[in-house]
N, C-alpha and C positions, 0 to 999 in steps of 0.2 A: 596526501597531495590530490590535487584536482587534476583529472586528466581530460584532454580535449584531442580529438582526431581530426586533423585536417587532411583533405585529399580530394583529388579529382578521380571520380569512379571510373572514367574512361582509361586512366593510366594504370590503375590498380596499384598506385603508390600512395601509401598513407603515412601520416606523421602523427605520433602521440607525444603530447607535451604536457608537463605538469606546471600548474601555478607554483610559485615560490611558497605560498602559504595560504591558509584559509583559517577562518575563526568559526567555531561552533560553540554555542552555550545553549544550555536547556535544563529542563527539570521534568521529572516524571513523578506523579503522585498516585497512590492507589489506596483504595479503602474497601473494606467489606463490613457487613452488619448483618446479624442474625436476629431479626425482631421476635421470631418465634421458632421453635425447634424445627419446623419443616421448611422454613423460608430463608434463604440466604441471598442478600442483595450485594452487588459489587459495583464498583466504578473505578476508572482509571482516567488520567488526563496527562498529556504530554505537551510541553511548550518548548519550541526550538527557534533559535535564531542563528542564521548561518551567513557567512559573507566571504566571497572570494577575495584574497589579498592581492599582492602583486602578481602580475602575469605578463611576463615580457612579450610573449608572442601574441597575445590577445588582450591589450591593455583596456579595451572597451568593456571587458567582463569584470573588471575590478569593481568591487563594492557590490556586485549582484549576488543574489542567494545562490547557494549551491543546488545543483539538480537533485531531484528525489528527496527533497528535505521539506515536508509540510511543516507549516509554522504551528499547527496544533493537531493533535490526535485525541480521541476520546473513546471510551467504551462503558457501557452499562450492561449489567447482566443480572438475572434473577433466575434462582434455582429453587424448585419446589421438590422436596424429597420426602416420601412417606415411609414409615417403617416397614410396610409390606413390600418395599422394593420399587413402587412406582415413582416416576420422577418426570420433571418437565423443566426445560431451560430455554431461555430467551436471551440472546446476545445482540446488542445493537452497538455498532461502532462506526466511527467516521474519521476522516482526514480533511484537512485544508488543502487547498490547491497547492501545486508545486510545479516548478520547472522540470520538464522531462528531457530536455536537451538544449543545447546552445545552437543557434542558427550559424551556418558557415557564410552567409551573405549579409551585407550591411542593410538591406532592404526588408528584413524580416524581423518580427518580434519573437522572442523565445516562446516555443510552444509550452503550454502549461496544461495541466489537468484542471478539472473543475472539482470543487469540494464534493465529497460524496459520503453517504451513509449506507450500511448494509445491515440487515436483520437476518440473523440465523436463529432457527427454531429447532428443538428436538424434544422428543418424549418417548418414554419406553418403561421398561421393568427389568430389574435385576434380581436374580434368585440363585443363591448358591454361586457356582462358578459360571452361570450363564447370564447373558444380558441380550435383550433385543431392544433396538432403538429405531424409530422412525424419525427422519430428519429433513429439514429443507434449508438449504443454503441460499442466500440472497433472496429471501422470500418475497421481497417487494420488486424483484427483478430490476434492480438499479442498473443502469448502463454507465460505466466509468472506465477510464483509461488507467493502467497500472504501469505501463511502460511504453516509451516512445523514442523514436530517432528521427532526426531531420538529415536527409541526405538525398542525393540523386542516385536512382537505381534503375530508372527505365529509359531505354533508348528511344529516339536516337539522340536526344540532346541531354539526357541525365538531369533534367531540371530538379533541383532539390525540392522535397516535399516532406510532409510528416507522415510517418508510419507508426501506428500504435498497436499495442497489445491490450485488449479490453479484459476486464475482470470477468470471471465466470458468470454466465446468466444464472437465472433461477434454476435449481435442480433439486431433486428430492431422491431419497433412497431409504432403504431398510438395511440395517446392520444387525447381524447375529454374531455374538462373541462367546468364546468359551475361554476361560482363563485357566491355564495349567499351572498348578502349584507344585 
């Protein structure tokens, strides 16, 4: 079921209601290929169609897409692995835009994310039970929203506005692992 919270933040009384039904249809495809022994390539794609069905409390939402449901997702990866234990990997993934919340007022458009892509890189060496890996996540420092809410939270008038949580910025690290057998 689809949930929606209605409420006036100044009263601290909130209502959660469910749509009677929603439709979701989609497909995910994944493939990998090893053109030479040291190289593995992979890809994945997801396609999704969603729709809110009947919703007695908020009929204006009927026929709209579900929140947090991108129409497409994709990923590409390449891994280079040498017999001596050296390796490198690149992962490139992305998502279509999606609604992150439904507005509580009639004069607002539902806030949406922008489509985004993220590149992650790592390289290192494995030997015996040890592994060391240097990595960079979000290597291109893409700025993107992953979660959001539309509500009034700030006095004195508690005007509804969008609050978002962004994806992590570029960050790098070094990981040392020991596998206990």
